[in-house]
NULUM-31321 format. One record per atom (N, C-alpha, C): residue number from 1; residue in one letter; atom name; x, y, z. Coordinates in steps of 0.2 Angstrom, whole numbers, padded with zeros to 4 digits. Layout:
   resi   resn   name    east   north      up
    NUM      A     CA       X       Y       Z
...
***
This chain:
   resi   resn   name    east   north      up
      1      S      N   -0054    0298    0794
      1      S     CA   -0047    0298    0793
      1      S      C   -0045    0294    0787
      2      G      N   -0039    0295    0784
      2      G     CA   -0037    0291    0779
      2      G      C   -0037    0283    0780
      3      G      N   -0034    0282    0786
      3      G     CA   -0034    0275    0788
      3      G      C   -0041    0271    0789
      4      Q      N   -0046    0275    0792
      4      Q     CA   -0052    0272    0792
      4      Q      C   -0055    0271    0785
      5      E      N   -0054    0276    0781
      5      E     CA   -0057    0275    0774
      5      E      C   -0053    0269    0770
      6      Q      N   -0047    0268    0771
      6      Q     CA   -0043    0262    0769
      6      Q      C   -0046    0256    0771
      7      R      N   -0047    0255    0778
      7      R     CA   -0050    0249    0781
      7      R      C   -0057    0248    0778
      8      V      N   -0061    0253    0778
      8      V     CA   -0068    0252    0775
      8      V      C   -0068    0249    0768
      9      A      N   -0063    0252    0764
      9      A     CA   -0062    0250    0757
      9      A      C   -0060    0243    0757
     10      I      N   -0056    0241    0761
     10      I     CA   -0054    0234    0761
     10      I      C   -0059    0229    0764
     11      A      N   -0063    0231    0769
     11      A     CA   -0069    0227    0771
     11      A      C   -0074    0226    0765
     12      R      N   -0075    0232    0762
     12      R     CA   -0080    0231    0756
     12      R      C   -0077    0226    0751
     13      A      N   -0071    0226    0750
     13      A     CA   -0068    0222    0745
     13      A      C   -0068    0215    0746
     14      I      N   -0067    0213    0753
     14      I     CA   -0067    0206    0755
     14      I      C   -0073    0203    0757
     15      V      N   -0078    0207    0758
     15      V     CA   -0085    0204    0761
     15      V      C   -0088    0199    0757
     16      T      N   -0087    0199    0750
     16      T     CA   -0089    0194    0746
     16      T      C   -0085    0188    0745
     17      E      N   -0079    0188    0748
     17      E     CA   -0074    0183    0748
     17      E      C   -0072    0182    0741
     18      P      N   -0069    0187    0737
     18      P     CA   -0067    0186    0730
     18      P      C   -0060    0182    0730
     19      Q      N   -0059    0179    0725
     19      Q     CA   -0053    0175    0724
     19      Q      C   -0047    0180    0722
     20      I      N   -0049    0185    0719
     20      I     CA   -0044    0190    0717
     20      I      C   -0045    0197    0720
     21      I      N   -0040    0200    0723
     21      I     CA   -0041    0207    0726
     21      I      C   -0036    0211    0722
     22      V      N   -0039    0217    0720
     22      V     CA   -0034    0222    0716
     22      V      C   -0034    0228    0721
     23      A      N   -0028    0229    0723
     23      A     CA   -0027    0235    0728
     23      A      C   -0022    0240    0725
     24      D      N   -0025    0246    0724
     24      D     CA   -0021    0251    0721
     24      D      C   -0019    0256    0727
     25      E      N   -0012    0256    0728
     25      E     CA   -0009    0260    0733
     25      E      C   -0013    0259    0740
     26      P      N   -0014    0253    0742
     26      P     CA   -0018    0252    0749
     26      P      C   -0015    0255    0755
     27      T      N   -0009    0258    0755
     27      T     CA   -0006    0261    0760
     27      T      C   -0005    0268    0759
     28      G      N   -0007    0271    0754
     28      G     CA   -0006    0278    0752
     28      G      C   -0010    0282    0758
     29      D      N   -0006    0287    0760
     29      D     CA   -0008    0292    0765
     29      D      C   -0009    0289    0772
     30      L      N   -0006    0284    0773
     30      L     CA   -0007    0281    0780
     30      L      C    0000    0282    0783
     31      D      N   -0001    0282    0790
     31      D     CA    0005    0282    0794
     31      D      C    0008    0275    0794
     32      R      N    0014    0275    0796
     32      R     CA    0018    0268    0796
     32      R      C    0014    0263    0800
     33      P      N    0012    0264    0806
     33      P     CA    0009    0259    0810
     33      P      C    0002    0256    0806
     34      T      N   -0002    0261    0804
     34      T     CA   -0008    0259    0800
     34      T      C   -0006    0255    0794
     35      A      N   -0001    0258    0790
     35      A     CA    0001    0254    0784
     35      A      C    0003    0247    0785
     36      G      N    0006    0246    0791
     36      G     CA    0009    0240    0793
     36      G      C    0003    0235    0794
     37      S      N   -0002    0238    0798
     37      S     CA   -0008    0234    0799
     37      S      C   -0012    0232    0793
     38      V      N   -0013    0237    0788
     38      V     CA   -0016    0235    0782
     38      V      C   -0012    0230    0778
     39      M      N   -0006    0230    0778
     39      M     CA   -0002    0226    0774
     39      M      C   -0002    0219    0777
     40      S      N   -0002    0219    0784
     40      S     CA   -0003    0212    0788
     40      S      C   -0009    0209    0786
     41      L      N   -0015    0213    0786
     41      L     CA   -0021    0210    0784
     41      L      C   -0021    0207    0777
     42      L      N   -0018    0211    0772
     42      L     CA   -0018    0209    0765
     42      L      C   -0013    0202    0765
     43      Q      N   -0008    0202    0768
     43      Q     CA   -0004    0196    0768
     43      Q      C   -0008    0190    0771
     44      E      N   -0012    0191    0776
     44      E     CA   -0016    0186    0779
     44      E      C   -0021    0183    0774
     45      L      N   -0024    0188    0770
     45      L     CA   -0029    0186    0765
     45      L      C   -0026    0183    0759
     46      N      N   -0019    0184    0758
     46      N     CA   -0016    0181    0752
     46      N      C   -0014    0174    0753
     47      A      N   -0016    0171    0759
     47      A     CA   -0015    0164    0760
     47      A      C   -0019    0160    0756
     48      D      N   -0026    0162    0755
     48      D     CA   -0030    0158    0751
     48      D      C   -0033    0162    0745
     49      R      N   -0030    0168    0743
     49      R     CA   -0033    0171    0737
     49      R      C   -0027    0175    0734
     50      T      N   -0028    0178    0728
     50      T     CA   -0023    0181    0724
     50      T      C   -0024    0189    0726
     51      I      N   -0019    0192    0727
     51      I     CA   -0019    0200    0728
     51      I      C   -0014    0203    0723
     52      I      N   -0017    0207    0719
     52      I     CA   -0013    0211    0714
     52      I      C   -0013    0218    0717
     53      M      N   -0007    0220    0719
     53      M     CA   -0006    0227    0722
     53      M      C   -0001    0231    0718
     54      V      N   -0003    0238    0717
     54      V     CA    0001    0243    0714
     54      V      C    0003    0247    0720
     55      T      N    0010    0249    0720
     55      T     CA    0012    0253    0725
     55      T      C    0018    0257    0722
     56      H      N    0020    0263    0725
     56      H     CA    0026    0266    0724
     56      H      C    0030    0266    0730
     57      D      N    0028    0263    0735
     57      D     CA    0031    0262    0742
     57      D      C    0035    0256    0742
     58      P      N    0042    0257    0742
     58      P     CA    0046    0251    0742
     58      P      C    0045    0247    0749
     59      E      N    0043    0250    0754
     59      E     CA    0042    0246    0760
     59      E      C    0037    0241    0760
     60      T      N    0032    0243    0756
     60      T     CA    0026    0238    0756
     60      T      C    0028    0232    0752
     61      T      N    0033    0232    0747
     61      T     CA    0034    0226    0743
     61      T      C    0037    0221    0747
     62      R      N    0040    0222    0753
     62      R     CA    0042    0216    0757
     62      R      C    0037    0211    0759
     63      F      N    0031    0213    0758
     63      F     CA    0025    0209    0760
     63      F      C    0023    0204    0754
     64      A      N    0026    0206    0748
     64      A     CA    0024    0202    0742
     64      A      C    0028    0196    0741
     65      R      N    0025    0191    0738
     65      R     CA    0028    0185    0736
     65      R      C    0032    0186    0729
     66      R      N    0029    0190    0725
     66      R     CA    0032    0192    0719
     66      R      C    0031    0199    0717
     67      T      N    0037    0202    0715
     67      T     CA    0037    0209    0713
     67      T      C    0039    0210    0706
     68      L      N    0035    0214    0702
     68      L     CA    0036    0216    0696
     68      L      C    0037    0223    0695
     69      H      N    0042    0226    0692
     69      H     CA    0044    0233    0691
     69      H      C    0041    0234    0684
     70      L      N    0037    0240    0683
     70      L     CA    0035    0242    0677
     70      L      C    0038    0248    0675
     71      E      N    0039    0249    0668
     71      E     CA    0042    0255    0665
     71      E      C    0038    0256    0659
     72      C      N    0035    0262    0658
     72      C     CA    0031    0263    0652
     72      C      C    0026    0258    0650
     73      G      N    0023    0255    0655
     73      G     CA    0018    0250    0654
     73      G      C    0020    0243    0653
     74      R      N    0026    0242    0653
     74      R     CA    0029    0235    0652
     74      R      C    0033    0233    0658
     75      V      N    0033    0226    0659
     75      V     CA    0037    0223    0664
     75      V      C    0045    0224    0662
     76      A      N    0048    0228    0667
     76      A     CA    0055    0229    0666
     76      A      C    0059    0225    0670
     77      E      N    0057    0222    0676
     77      E     CA    0061    0218    0680
     77      E      C    0056    0213    0684
     78      D      N    0057    0207    0685
     78      D     CA    0054    0202    0689
     78      D      C    0058    0201    0695
     79      V      N    0056    0203    0701
     79      V     CA    0061    0202    0707
     79      V      C    0057    0197    0711
     80      S      N    0057    0191    0709
     80      S     CA    0053    0186    0713
     80      S      C    0058    0183    0718
***
């Protein structure tokens, strides 16, 4: 399932304990409960590492410490 694939991808990304994690649409194709679990995990990981996340889902941005809106490849708004 999509949720299982997302969790496996996250596990692969964190097994080496990187200081920076890049997450491209980490909740894409997930149901709300699973997406919430994924975002909670990323939020927990963000305590001691940097996470750069790209999303089109406004709901996931509530987990972010800083939000940048991009337009045409440029920062259009910094909603920190």
